[in-house]
C-alpha positions as CSV (number, residue, x, y, z in Angstrom):
1,M,129.7,19.2,-39.6
2,S,126.2,17.7,-40.0
3,V,125.7,14.1,-41.0
4,V,124.0,15.2,-44.2
5,A,126.8,17.6,-45.2
6,F,129.4,14.9,-44.5
7,A,127.4,12.4,-46.6
8,A,127.3,14.9,-49.5
9,R,131.0,15.3,-49.3
10,R,131.9,11.6,-49.2
11,P,131.7,11.0,-53.0
12,R,134.1,14.0,-53.5
13,I,136.5,12.7,-50.8
14,S,136.3,9.2,-52.2
15,R,137.0,10.5,-55.7
16,V,140.1,12.5,-54.6
17,A,141.4,9.5,-52.6
18,A,140.9,7.2,-55.7
19,S,142.7,9.7,-57.9
20,L,145.9,10.0,-55.9
21,P,147.3,6.7,-57.1
22,L,146.5,7.7,-60.7
23,A,148.2,11.0,-60.2
24,L,151.3,9.3,-58.8
25,L,151.4,6.8,-61.7
26,W,151.1,9.6,-64.3
27,F,153.8,11.8,-62.7
28,A,156.2,8.8,-62.6
29,F,155.5,8.1,-66.3
30,A,155.8,11.7,-67.3
31,A,159.0,12.2,-65.2
32,A,160.7,9.2,-66.8
33,N,159.9,10.4,-70.3
34,L,160.9,14.0,-69.6
35,E,164.2,12.9,-68.2
36,T,164.9,10.9,-71.4
37,W,163.8,14.0,-73.3
38,R,166.3,16.1,-71.4
39,T,169.2,13.7,-72.1
40,T,168.3,12.8,-75.8
41,H,166.9,16.2,-76.7
42,R,164.0,14.4,-78.4
43,P,160.3,14.6,-77.3
44,V,160.2,11.0,-76.2
45,G,156.7,9.8,-75.3
46,L,155.2,13.3,-75.8
47,G,152.0,12.1,-77.3
48,A,151.5,9.2,-75.0
49,T,152.1,11.5,-72.0
50,L,149.5,14.0,-73.3
51,T,147.0,11.2,-73.9
52,E,147.3,9.8,-70.4
53,L,147.0,13.4,-69.0
54,C,143.7,13.9,-70.7
55,V,142.4,10.6,-69.3
56,A,143.6,11.5,-65.8
57,V,141.9,15.0,-65.9
58,L,138.6,13.6,-67.2
59,F,138.7,10.9,-64.5
60,L,138.6,13.6,-61.9
61,L,135.7,15.5,-63.5
62,R,133.5,12.6,-64.5
63,R,129.8,12.7,-63.5
64,P,128.0,9.9,-61.6
65,A,126.8,7.0,-63.8
66,L,123.1,6.2,-64.3
67,T,124.0,2.5,-64.5
68,T,127.4,0.8,-63.9
69,S,128.5,-2.7,-64.9
70,R,128.9,-5.0,-61.9
71,S,131.1,-7.4,-63.9
72,P,134.5,-8.1,-62.3
73,L,135.9,-8.5,-65.9
74,A,134.6,-5.0,-66.8
75,W,136.3,-3.5,-63.7
76,A,139.6,-5.3,-64.3
77,A,139.6,-4.3,-68.0
78,A,138.9,-0.7,-67.1
79,A,141.8,-0.5,-64.6
80,I,144.4,-2.3,-66.8
81,G,143.2,-0.8,-70.1
82,T,143.3,2.7,-68.7
83,F,146.4,2.7,-66.5
84,G,148.5,-0.2,-67.9
85,M,150.6,1.9,-70.2
86,L,151.6,4.1,-67.4
87,G,154.0,1.3,-66.5
88,A,155.9,1.7,-69.7
89,R,159.3,3.3,-69.7
90,P,161.4,5.1,-72.3
91,A,163.9,2.9,-74.2
92,Y,164.6,5.2,-77.1
93,A,165.6,3.1,-80.1
94,P,163.0,3.8,-82.9
95,V,162.3,0.8,-85.0
96,L,163.9,1.3,-88.5
97,G,165.0,4.7,-87.3
98,L,161.6,6.2,-88.0
99,G,161.4,8.2,-84.7
100,W,159.6,11.1,-86.4
101,L,156.8,8.8,-87.6
102,Y,156.2,7.4,-84.1
103,V,156.1,10.9,-82.7
104,V,153.4,11.7,-85.3
105,L,151.5,8.5,-84.3
106,Q,151.5,9.5,-80.7
107,I,150.5,13.1,-81.4
108,A,147.7,11.8,-83.6
109,G,146.6,9.5,-80.8
110,A,146.6,12.4,-78.4
111,V,144.5,14.6,-80.8
112,V,141.9,11.9,-81.2
113,A,141.8,11.3,-77.5
114,V,141.4,15.0,-76.7
115,A,138.7,15.3,-79.3
116,S,136.9,12.3,-77.9
117,V,137.1,13.4,-74.2
118,I,136.0,16.9,-75.2
119,A,133.0,15.4,-76.9
120,L,132.3,13.2,-73.9
121,G,132.8,16.0,-71.3
122,R,131.8,14.8,-67.9
123,S,130.2,11.7,-69.4
124,F,133.7,10.2,-69.5
125,G,134.2,7.1,-67.3
126,L,136.4,4.1,-66.8
127,V,134.2,1.2,-66.0
128,A,131.4,0.3,-68.4
129,A,128.5,2.6,-67.4
130,N,125.8,4.8,-68.8
131,R,126.5,8.5,-68.2
132,G,124.5,9.6,-71.1
133,I,124.9,8.7,-74.8
134,C,127.4,10.9,-76.7
135,T,126.8,11.2,-80.5
136,R,128.8,14.4,-81.3
137,G,132.3,15.0,-82.6
138,P,134.3,11.9,-83.5
139,Y,131.4,9.8,-82.1
140,R,129.6,10.6,-85.3
141,V,132.2,8.5,-87.1
142,V,132.8,5.5,-84.8
143,R,131.3,4.5,-81.5
144,H,134.6,4.2,-79.6
145,P,137.0,6.9,-80.9
146,L,138.8,7.2,-77.6
147,Y,140.2,3.7,-78.0
148,V,141.5,4.7,-81.4
149,G,143.5,7.4,-79.6
150,Y,144.8,4.8,-77.1
151,F,145.8,2.5,-80.0
152,L,147.7,5.2,-82.0
153,S,149.4,6.6,-79.0
154,G,150.4,3.2,-77.6
155,T,151.6,1.9,-80.9
156,G,153.7,5.0,-81.5
157,Y,155.2,4.8,-78.0
158,V,156.2,1.1,-78.3
159,L,157.7,1.5,-81.7
160,E,159.7,4.5,-80.5
161,N,160.7,2.7,-77.3
162,P,160.9,-1.0,-78.1
163,S,161.6,-3.1,-75.1
164,L,160.2,-6.4,-73.8
165,R,158.5,-4.6,-70.9
166,N,156.8,-2.1,-73.2
167,L,155.7,-4.7,-75.7
168,W,154.3,-7.0,-73.1
169,L,152.3,-4.1,-71.5
170,Y,151.1,-3.0,-74.9
171,V,149.7,-6.4,-75.8
172,V,148.0,-6.8,-72.4
173,V,146.6,-3.3,-72.4
174,M,145.2,-3.5,-76.0
175,G,143.7,-6.8,-75.2
176,F,141.9,-5.3,-72.2
177,Q,140.8,-2.3,-74.3
178,A,139.0,-4.7,-76.6
179,V,137.3,-6.3,-73.6
180,R,136.3,-2.8,-72.5
181,I,134.6,-2.1,-75.8
182,V,132.6,-5.3,-75.5
183,Q,131.6,-4.6,-71.9
184,E,130.6,-1.1,-72.7
185,E,128.4,-2.2,-75.5
186,R,126.7,-4.8,-73.3
187,C,126.0,-2.2,-70.6
188,L,124.7,0.5,-73.0
189,D,122.6,-1.9,-75.1
190,A,119.9,-1.7,-72.4
191,D,119.3,2.0,-73.4
192,P,117.0,2.5,-76.4
193,A,118.9,5.7,-77.3
194,Y,122.2,3.7,-77.6
195,R,120.5,1.1,-79.8
196,S,119.3,3.8,-82.1
197,Y,122.8,5.4,-82.1
198,R,124.4,2.0,-82.9
199,R,122.2,1.7,-86.0
200,R,123.3,5.2,-87.2
201,V,127.0,4.5,-86.5
202,P,127.6,0.8,-87.2
203,R,131.4,0.8,-86.8
204,R,133.1,0.5,-83.4
205,V,136.6,1.7,-84.0
206,V,137.5,1.8,-87.7
207,P,135.3,3.6,-90.2
208,F,133.8,1.2,-92.9
209,L,135.6,-1.8,-91.4
210,L,135.2,-2.6,-87.7
């Protein structure tokens, strides 16, 4: 194999190598929830599992960034915010017995996440970076709809599976998701196209409020 050909393959090899730990984390998370599903005959963690699967698939297919944040905080927030909830485990005991509502929240989160990643396509990324400005689909309503999906899915999962471990992970992950939003905005603000988009869509995550 020529040096040029090997160099061209290195990004692909590196991407696959980096994706293996993510795949293992996702399978462990999914397996734990499916086992609980088998024993309780309830779709425990269904929406959260689908949300995390969407993120994992887009992670594999993402395109190279035009610019990427060099901030250690941005990298830490990306890793913890994206993969943190994969450490959660089923503890089925729905708060107030509203299991159906928490399933609905998770499914709603998965739907929002799917719509967001479809709109992003290969522009999806983990660390704050400019892979092109997305203004279609749910990005017409708020600037960070994917994090709305994370929030709905994570909230539904923790309320369905309340435990100290899951609650602690949820608080930490959502805190780092907020950090990711700030880091992404700082990175993208250097692009005039993003500044124009920000003026058209003033809300980050909640229409008319935030």
